[in-house]
C-alpha positions as CSV (number, residue, x, y, z in Angstrom):
1,M,-9.9,13.7,-15.9
2,T,-6.3,13.4,-17.2
3,T,-5.1,9.9,-16.9
4,A,-1.5,8.7,-16.2
5,A,-1.5,7.2,-19.7
6,A,-2.3,10.5,-21.2
7,R,0.5,12.1,-19.3
8,K,2.8,9.3,-20.4
9,V,3.9,8.5,-16.9
10,K,5.1,5.0,-16.1
11,P,2.8,3.6,-13.4
12,Y,5.6,1.9,-11.4
13,R,9.1,3.0,-10.7
14,G,11.7,0.3,-10.8
15,M,11.4,-3.4,-11.5
16,G,7.9,-4.7,-12.2
17,M,6.6,-7.2,-9.7
18,E,5.6,-10.1,-12.0
19,G,6.3,-13.8,-12.3
20,V,8.9,-15.3,-10.0
21,I,9.7,-11.9,-8.4
22,A,6.0,-11.5,-7.3
23,T,6.0,-15.1,-6.1
24,W,9.2,-14.6,-4.0
25,Y,7.8,-11.4,-2.5
26,A,4.5,-13.1,-1.7
27,K,6.3,-15.9,0.0
28,S,8.6,-13.7,2.0
29,T,5.9,-11.2,3.2
30,G,3.5,-14.1,4.0
31,K,5.8,-15.2,6.8
32,N,4.8,-12.1,8.8
33,T,1.0,-12.1,8.5
34,A,0.7,-10.9,12.2
35,E,1.9,-7.4,11.0
36,F,-1.0,-7.2,8.5
37,E,-3.5,-8.4,11.1
38,R,-2.3,-5.7,13.6
39,L,-2.6,-3.0,10.9
40,A,-6.1,-4.3,9.9
41,K,-7.3,-4.1,13.6
42,R,-5.9,-0.5,13.9
43,I,-7.8,0.5,10.7
44,A,-10.9,-1.3,12.0
45,A,-10.9,0.9,15.1
46,K,-11.5,3.9,12.9
47,L,-14.3,2.4,10.8
48,E,-18.0,1.6,11.0
49,P,-19.0,-2.0,10.5
50,G,-19.3,-2.9,6.8
51,S,-17.4,0.1,5.5
52,R,-16.0,0.1,2.0
53,V,-12.2,-0.1,2.0
54,L,-9.8,0.3,-1.0
55,E,-6.3,-0.9,-0.8
56,V,-4.0,0.6,-3.4
57,A,-1.2,-1.7,-4.5
58,P,-2.2,-4.6,-2.2
59,G,0.5,-6.9,-3.6
60,P,-0.2,-10.5,-2.4
61,G,-3.3,-9.2,-0.6
62,Y,-2.6,-10.1,3.0
63,L,-3.8,-6.8,4.5
64,A,-6.9,-6.8,2.2
65,V,-7.7,-10.3,3.3
66,A,-7.3,-9.4,7.0
67,L,-9.7,-6.5,6.6
68,A,-12.2,-8.7,4.8
69,R,-12.1,-11.2,7.7
70,L,-13.1,-8.3,9.9
71,G,-16.3,-7.8,7.9
72,Y,-15.4,-4.9,5.6
73,Q,-16.2,-4.6,1.9
74,V,-12.7,-4.6,0.4
75,T,-11.4,-3.8,-3.0
76,G,-7.7,-3.9,-4.2
77,I,-6.1,-2.4,-7.2
78,D,-2.6,-3.3,-8.4
79,V,-0.6,-2.7,-11.5
80,S,0.8,-6.3,-11.3
81,R,-1.2,-9.1,-13.0
82,S,0.7,-11.6,-10.9
83,F,-0.2,-9.9,-7.7
84,V,-3.9,-9.7,-8.7
85,R,-3.8,-13.5,-9.3
86,I,-1.9,-14.3,-6.1
87,A,-4.1,-12.0,-4.0
88,S,-7.3,-13.5,-5.4
89,E,-6.0,-17.0,-4.6
90,N,-5.1,-15.9,-1.1
91,A,-8.6,-14.5,-0.5
92,M,-10.2,-17.7,-1.8
93,R,-8.1,-19.8,0.5
94,A,-9.0,-17.6,3.4
95,G,-12.7,-17.9,2.6
96,V,-13.3,-14.2,2.1
97,T,-14.4,-12.1,-0.8
98,V,-12.1,-9.3,-2.0
99,D,-12.5,-7.6,-5.4
100,F,-8.9,-7.5,-6.7
101,R,-8.4,-5.6,-10.0
102,E,-5.5,-4.7,-12.2
103,G,-5.0,-1.0,-12.7
104,D,-3.0,2.2,-12.2
105,A,-3.0,4.0,-8.9
106,A,-3.1,7.3,-10.8
107,A,-6.1,6.4,-13.0
108,M,-8.4,4.2,-10.9
109,P,-11.6,2.8,-12.5
110,F,-13.8,3.7,-9.6
111,T,-16.6,6.2,-9.2
112,A,-16.0,9.3,-7.1
113,G,-16.8,9.0,-3.4
114,L,-17.1,5.2,-3.4
115,F,-14.9,4.3,-0.5
116,D,-14.9,5.1,3.3
117,F,-11.2,4.4,3.7
118,V,-8.2,4.0,1.4
119,V,-4.9,2.4,2.5
120,C,-1.6,2.1,0.7
121,R,1.1,0.1,2.5
122,A,4.8,-0.2,1.4
123,A,4.1,0.9,-2.2
124,F,3.7,4.6,-2.5
125,K,7.4,5.2,-3.1
126,N,7.1,3.0,-6.2
127,F,4.4,5.0,-7.9
128,G,5.5,6.8,-11.1
129,D,2.9,9.6,-10.5
130,P,2.6,10.0,-6.7
131,G,0.7,13.3,-7.1
132,G,-1.8,11.6,-9.4
133,A,-2.2,8.7,-7.0
134,L,-3.0,11.2,-4.2
135,S,-5.6,12.9,-6.4
136,E,-7.2,9.6,-7.2
137,M,-7.3,8.5,-3.5
138,H,-9.0,11.8,-2.8
139,R,-11.5,11.4,-5.6
140,T,-12.6,7.9,-4.7
141,L,-13.1,8.7,-1.0
142,R,-16.4,9.9,0.4
143,T,-16.4,13.4,2.0
144,G,-14.8,13.0,5.5
145,G,-13.1,9.7,4.5
146,T,-9.4,9.0,5.3
147,A,-6.5,7.8,3.3
148,L,-3.6,6.1,5.1
149,I,-0.2,5.7,3.5
150,V,2.4,3.5,5.3
151,D,5.8,3.5,3.8
152,L,9.6,3.4,4.2
153,R,11.4,6.6,5.1
154,K,14.4,7.7,3.0
155,D,16.7,8.1,6.1
156,A,16.0,4.6,7.5
157,S,19.4,3.4,8.8
158,A,21.0,0.0,8.0
159,K,20.6,-0.9,11.7
160,V,16.9,-0.1,11.7
161,I,16.4,-2.2,8.5
162,A,18.4,-5.1,10.0
163,D,16.3,-5.0,13.2
164,E,13.1,-5.0,11.3
165,V,14.1,-7.9,9.1
166,A,15.2,-9.8,12.2
167,N,11.5,-9.8,13.3
168,M,10.2,-11.2,10.1
169,N,11.0,-14.9,10.8
170,L,12.9,-15.3,7.5
171,G,15.6,-17.8,6.7
172,P,19.1,-16.6,6.1
173,V,18.8,-16.2,2.3
174,D,15.4,-14.5,2.4
175,A,16.6,-12.3,5.2
176,F,19.7,-11.2,3.2
177,A,17.5,-10.5,0.1
178,T,15.0,-8.5,2.1
179,R,17.6,-6.4,3.9
180,T,19.2,-5.7,0.5
181,T,15.9,-4.8,-1.1
182,L,14.9,-2.5,1.7
183,S,18.2,-0.7,1.6
184,L,17.9,-0.2,-2.2
185,L,14.3,1.0,-1.8
186,T,15.4,3.8,0.5
187,R,16.9,5.4,-2.5
188,R,13.5,6.1,-3.9
189,A,11.6,6.5,-0.6
190,Y,10.5,9.9,0.5
191,S,11.5,12.1,3.4
192,R,9.1,13.8,5.8
193,L,9.5,17.1,3.9
194,D,8.7,15.3,0.6
195,F,5.5,13.9,2.1
196,E,4.5,17.3,3.6
197,R,5.0,19.0,0.2
198,M,3.0,16.3,-1.6
199,A,0.2,16.4,0.9
200,Q,0.0,20.2,0.8
201,A,-0.2,20.1,-3.0
202,S,-2.9,17.5,-2.9
203,P,-6.7,18.1,-2.7
204,F,-6.9,16.7,0.8
205,A,-8.2,19.1,3.5
206,R,-5.7,18.1,6.2
207,F,-3.0,15.6,6.9
208,D,-0.9,14.2,9.8
209,I,2.4,12.4,9.7
210,V,3.5,9.9,12.4
211,E,7.1,8.9,12.4
212,A,8.6,5.5,13.2
213,P,12.3,4.4,12.9
214,L,11.6,2.5,9.6
215,G,8.9,4.7,8.0
216,F,6.0,7.0,8.2
217,E,2.2,6.8,8.5
218,I,0.5,9.6,6.7
219,S,-3.2,10.1,7.3
220,L,-5.0,12.4,4.9
221,V,-8.6,13.5,5.4
222,K,-11.0,14.5,2.6
């Protein structure tokens, strides 16, 4: 297998999420844990009890922790050392076991067919090698397994972003910073056509794209 390192592809586009930046992000997103819990329950509705779940780029680990609370065997892989530490601490405080590891989404250290479900939330647009990440998601899934990508859409409007941030229960400073960050991130987010082309070029057997005002949910089946 050709690794991202061998292709000399930077794992992460943009500013690295380390140190104080990772801590700020964890604090801001942690104020809206209900969103992670809702997504975890929607994922659970598709899975058998005790399924193996991989979260790619879990960040502070809120979704992974919510899934572990529902009884799933959860693993997370993130390029950020700070996020691996923060997520591990969050799992410990929640009293659940999640295997958080540092690594590249395009060169994951897992055997083929290990997971029943793979999820990547709010991070796919940041991958330096999105095609490689899709290939790795496919490789690590069992036959018939599903990968779910939830991410920002390139054409998300300023009003949609403002409305979304208004529901995050943030203070004025954090709300301004989050609106600004999301607006900047739309510059490297993907359009529906972009996702269709990447999915068609991937090894996945079929895919489906569901649109929302702020983003997309892309389901890919092996």
